[in-house]
N, C-alpha and C positions, 0 to 999 in steps of 0.2 A: 421318200418312202410314203406310199400311200396305203391307208387302211381300209379294208373292205369290211363292211358289217356283217355279222354272221346271218342275220335274219331281217327282214323288214319289220319296221317299227309295229305293225300291225300282228305279227308273229311273236312279239316278245312277250313272254309269261312270267309274271311275278310270282315268286316262290315263297313269299314270307308274309308275316304280318305287318311288318313296318314299312313305310313309306319313306323314301330318301328325303323328301322334303313336303311341306304343306301344300305346295302346287301340285305334287303328284298324288294327291290324297285321293283323287277320283280319276278313273280311266276316261279316256277321251271319246272312246266309242264302245258301243255295245255289241257283243259278239254272239253268234248262236252256237250251240252245243252240237257237235257232231261226234261221230265215232274216232275220227282223228283228234278232235279236241279232248275227248274223254281219256284216251291212253297216251296223251302227250305229257302228262305229268300225273304223278301217282296221287297228289291231291284231287285232281279232276276225277280220276277212277273212282276214288272212295266217295267223293261228294255226290256224283252222278250215279252212285250204287252200282257201278261196273257195267253200267249201259241201261239199267232200268230207268233212269231219268231221261232217256231219249224216246221214250215211248211218245208217239204223235199225240195221244189224247190221255189226258188225266196222268200225268207223270208222277203225281203224288200218290194215286191209287196203286200204279205199277210199283212204286218204291215200297208202300206199305206191304203189298203182296210179296215182294222180293225179302222184306224183312221178315215176314210170317215164315215163308218156305225155309229161309235160312236159319232162323231160329229152331223151327222144328228139326232140321238136319243137325244142328248143334247139339240140341238137347239129347238126341239119340245117344251122342257120344260123350257128353260132358255132364258133370253133376252141376247142381244149381249154383253152388258156390263158386266154380270156375266160370259160369255164364255171368255170374254178378260182375266179377273181375273184367271179363271181356267188355261187357256193357260200360264199365267204368272207363276201360281204355279206349272204347269206341267214342264216347262222349269228348274226351281230350283229342284224340286224333281228328274226329269229325269236326270240331271246333276249328281246328287249324286248316282242314281240307275245305270246309264251308267258307272261310275267310278268304283263302287264296283262290279257290274257283269263282265265287261270286265276284271278286276284283277282277279276275282274268276274262269274265263273261260281261263285265262292265253294268252289273245289275246289284243293288243291294241285297235282294232275295230272289234270286231266279227260280222259276218254276221247274226248271230241269234238276235243281240241286235237290236231292231226295235222301241224302244221308240223315236229314232230320227226321224224316218219317219212319226211316229204317230203325234207328236207334230208339226212338221214342216208343215204337211199337214192340220192340224188343223188352223194354221195361214193362209195359203192359202185360205181355206174355209171361215174362219171368215172374211177375207177382201173382198172376190169376192161375197159373199151372199149378197142378195137373187140372185140365178142364177138357171136356169133350169137344168134338168137331162144332156143335151148335153153339156152344158158350164162346169158342174162339171166333166163330163167325160173327156173334152178337159184339164181341169185343173189337173186331175189325170195323163192324158197321158204326158202332159207337165212336171209335176213334176218327175214322174218315168223316163223321158229321162234325165233330168238334173241330177237326183240322180244316175242313172246307168252309164250313158256315161261320166259325169263328165266334161264338156267342159270348157274352160278357167278358170273364177273365181271359179268354184265348185272345180276343180281340185288343185288350189292354196290353197283354204280352207282346202281341205281333207289333205294336207300335211303339215299344218301350226302347229297343235298340236298333237303331239304323245307321248304316255309315259303313266305312271300311275298316280293316284291320281286325283287332280283336273284338271289337264293340259290334262290327258287322256280322263276324262269324257267331258270336254269341245271339245276335239278334235272329240268325237263320234258325238256330237250335231252340231258342226259348219257347217261342209260341207253340211247337210241337211238343215239348216237354210240358207246358200247362195243359195241352189238349190229352196228352197221356194221363195227367193226374186227373182232368175233370172225367176221363173214361174210367179209371180206376174208383174214383169217388161214386159215380152213377152205378158201377157193378156192385161196390160195397153196399150202397143203399138198396139196391135190388136185392142182394143176398139177405140182408137184415129184415126186408120185409116179406121175403118169400117164407 
């Protein structure tokens, strides 16, 4: 009896945190995120922001914009406490989704993975709302600055966790969470001085 493989090796998608052996700790090749890849696994769809991460230019900015729009839509229907629980759940699910997607793309922190920007900006908006459009734009600009330029503590956080599995998933999220904290600290300082 001959066994036929279900998919070529390049098509196999890892679906969890753990690697079967130390030799399988890192993927052999790097892949590109496509629309088909995005919807091949629920983790990919989440980590790639349901397609926002496929933006050909500045996917992190596209992910942050998606986060902004989705937060405003959710806020219209849900109270602040419910949004807090959604954010908490989104962090846990995002940790798993980012770990799986980074491994399947063959990169520790792929630029197309934007769930980190989405959930971190949700935290910013959750804590600064209610705020007018100008204040939301300022929060967006500050968050993008801290996330893209990575000054001081954000650069430290970016280098802290690298690798595969749970550590890699945390690494994808952690620098954006620190960027969100720096954004909130800047806004708090601005409000205190105004």
